[in-house]
N, C-alpha and C positions, 0 to 999 in steps of 0.2 A: 675249726679256727679262723680264726679274725681277721682276713685277707678275704676269706669267704664273704662271711660278714658287711666288709667294708663296699664290696662290688656289692653283694643283695642291696644296700644301704641308697650308695648311686644310683642305681636297679628304680629302686620305690619310689627316690625324691625326680625322676626321673619323669614319670607316668603320671604320682603321684598331688607331684609339688608340692603339696606342705601330709605333717604326718609328724605328728604329737612321739618326744619321748618314750610315753606309758607303751599308746601302742606297737611301738619295736620294742620297747621289753618283752615284753609277751608275745610278739612272733618269731624273735627268738631263743626268751626263754634264757635272760640276760637279766642284770636290773638297771635301773634308769640311771646312776651313777655310770653302768660300764658303757649304756648306751647316748651318752652327754663324752666320756672319753672319746671316745669314735668319733664325735665330731673335731672334737681335735686336733685328733688325727687326720684329722681328713683336710682340715682347713688348713695345714700346717704340709699336709703333701699337694695343696694350692688347690684343691676344690671348693671356688664357691660354696661351701654347705652356712647357711645363718639359719639364729635362731631368733625365735617373737615370742613373749610372755604375757600373756595375756587371751582372754576371752578370741578367739578361732588362729591363734598361734600355735608356733609347732614346729620344728625341726621342716628349713627351704633351702631349694635350692635357685644361685640368683634367676631371673627369666632366662631365657632364650637359651642355654647354657645346656654345651654339648661335650663327651668327655671327649680329651687331645686327644684325636688315632693318627698323628702325622706322621706314625711309624709305617704305616698304611698307604699308597696309594690310594687312587677313585679306582683304578684298576685291581686292582688286588681285592679295592675291599664288594667292589662287585665279585669280583673271583670268591669270594670267599661267602658272599651271602649266594650264587648258584651252585656251589657245589649242595652248601648246606640244604640249598633244596631237591638238588637228585636223593640226597640219603635221607631223605626224609621219607622217601618211597618205600624201602620195609622198614615203617610203621613206629618209629622208633621215640617213642614220648619226650624223651632228653632231645634230640634233636630240635625238636619245636621250640622248646621250651629259651638255648641258647640261637639256632634264629631269629626270632623274638626279641631278649636281650643284644645281640649285635645289631639287627637292623634300629636299635634305638642308640644302641650306642655311636653309630656311620649315621646319625641321620637321616636315616632312609627311610624310603615305603617298598618294600620288598614286589619284585613284580614275579609272579609266577611262568616266566616265561617256558619252561616247561616240566612236564609231569611226564613219570618215569613209571610205572606198578606192576614192580617185580612177581607182584603178591597173585594168587587166584581168587574171585569172584568174592571165596570165604574168608581167606586170611588164614585157614586153618593153625598156622605154622607159628603167629605172629607172638605169643610167647614163649617157644621154643624158643625164636629166632632171638627174645631180650636176653631170656638166659643164658642161651650159650655165647652170646654177645658182651654178659656180666663176668663170665664165665674164664672168655676172652684174654680181657684187658683186667682184668684181678690173678688169673694167675690160678688159676683154682679148678681143681678136678671135678670133672663132671660124669657123670655117671648115669645109669636108661637106660633102658630094655630096647633091643634093638631084634625085628623082623628081617630077616635075606630075602631075595627075590624067593627065595623056596619056603617062606613057612616061616623057618627054623629061626625061635627066640632065644638071646643067648643077653645077658647081661655084661655090659662093656664101663669102663672106665677105664679113661680118655681124657687126656691134657689135652684140652683143647688150641686149636694153634689158626685157622681161621673160618670164620662161616664162606663157601666159592653159590656163587649163579651160574648156573650152564647146563645147557639143553636144557628151557624152561622147569628148570627144579632148583631148589637149594640144597645143600649140604654141608658137612659141619668138614672139616679134618683136623683130623688130632694122634697124637700118639696114646694110641693102644696101648694098655697098659697089661694087657689081657693075651697077647700077641710079641710086645714091643713091637711093636713096628706103625710106622704111617696105616691109617687107613685113610677112607672119607663113609659117613655114612649120609643114609637119604635123610631130611628132617622130616617127609612125611612120614618116615618106618618109629622113629624116637618115639616111647611113651615112658610115663612115668620117669621124665629126668630131673633131679638134682642137684644144685650147687654143693658142692662139699664147703669144708670151712678151711678143709687139705687144702694149703699152697703148692706149687713144685717150682725147681728151678729152672731156668733154660737149655733147652735142648736143640743142638742146631737144626733145628731140623729140615731149616731147605735145601738141606746137604745131600739128601735128598728124597724122592719123589713117595708118591702112594703105590702106597703095595697092591696091583692089585688080586683080584681074586684066585684062590691055588687054583691051578690049573682043572685039576677036577671035576670043576662048578661050570666050568666055561664053556658055553653051545660052540657047536662048529658053524658057521659063516654057511648063508646059502645064498642062490640067488633067487630072484622073484617076478615073473612074471605076472604086471596084474594088469589087466584092463576095466577103468572105472569111466561109471557113468556121467555125460555132460554136465546132471545135476548137483557131482559131484567137483565142477571144477575149480572153485573156490580152494576145496580143502588141496587137490592137486597143486596151486599155484604153490599153497605155505607151505605145503610138509615133501615136499619134494624137489631137485634140483631141474631147472629146466631143460638140462640136458640130455634129463633121466626121462623126460616126458614125451614120447611124442602123439602130438594132437591125429588125433584119423578126421575122414568124410563126416564122416556123421557127429563128431562135436566131442565122442571119448575120448578117452586117452590110452594109450599102453605105454606102462612103467618097466621099468628093468630095474631095479633097485636089491644091493645085497645087503641083507641083516646077520645078528646072530641069530642062528633058531632058535624060538623059544616061548613060551608062556605071552608074551608084550606080541609078540611077532602076530599071532593068531589074532589075543583080543584086537591089534588095530587093522587089522583086514577086515572081521571081523563089525568092527564101529561102521564102515560103511553101507553094512546093510545090505538091503535087495540091487545095490548101486554098481558092486563089484565084482569081480568075477575072476579067481586062479589061473590065469593059463597055465603055469608050470610054474613048478614041479609037479610032476603028480603025486609026491607023497605030503605035501602041502596041500592038492586041491581033496585028498580025500580026507583027511583032517580037518579042512573048513566043514568040509558035510559034515561030517559026520556029528560036531561040534552043533552045525544047527540045525540040523535033525533033532538034536536035544533038547533043541532051546524049542520048539517047535513041538513038544509036545507035550511042553509042558502048557501047551495053550490050547490042547486039545479036549 
């Protein structure tokens, strides 16, 4: 589109000072005559762009020119740049490009006053995140293989609505065409994601919340009392509410917590290694004991 080309020409001139019509024509895949028409359009719009002939000449902006940004106050400009810095934490390349362009337009050097990183150290979901973002903005069907908590794989086609970050994990919220309902899918369990060319019409998604898993897939809650050694103090403070942890004279903690009983609970307990003991209930003690013995046998 011409408006996009005009904007980018200004951006290039703000950074490169002078560029030839030939270079611009090659960059945009248009003729030099089209570039000169763009220059005329910019001049008519009040942008002080001019051309110089001869060796070393080209298309330039008047020195010290900054785009008119009077529609936004100083505070609003800073808020926009700050918000984009926070958004860049999800590793989308488009955000960095917009941040760079707006910084130039506002004639500001961005100060990275905040660094928020929602990703793990590998950010294995980077491309998945970016593809879902495209599908949401362009209202395109997304399809993928999905592994449930129980390792069951199903193929899903959804109308993606939102990317959610909750409890240290990313989720995609979408209208599942197989279930005919709004569902949440954890990004780390998505495989073989493809964004289709097929587009969808907007629904009243927000009228109904995401449907939880069927009742027969839900595990009952269990209250567990744990004794955690002083060596794991940092994890106690990181993972439990202060009201749930009672510090003992020897520096250990007794923690009472209610969790839905499943493999995640067993794995969490086992992740403390020798520094944890299940005090109750008895059946959880037996399960952890059995799993620990199976693990130990692998190293005999």
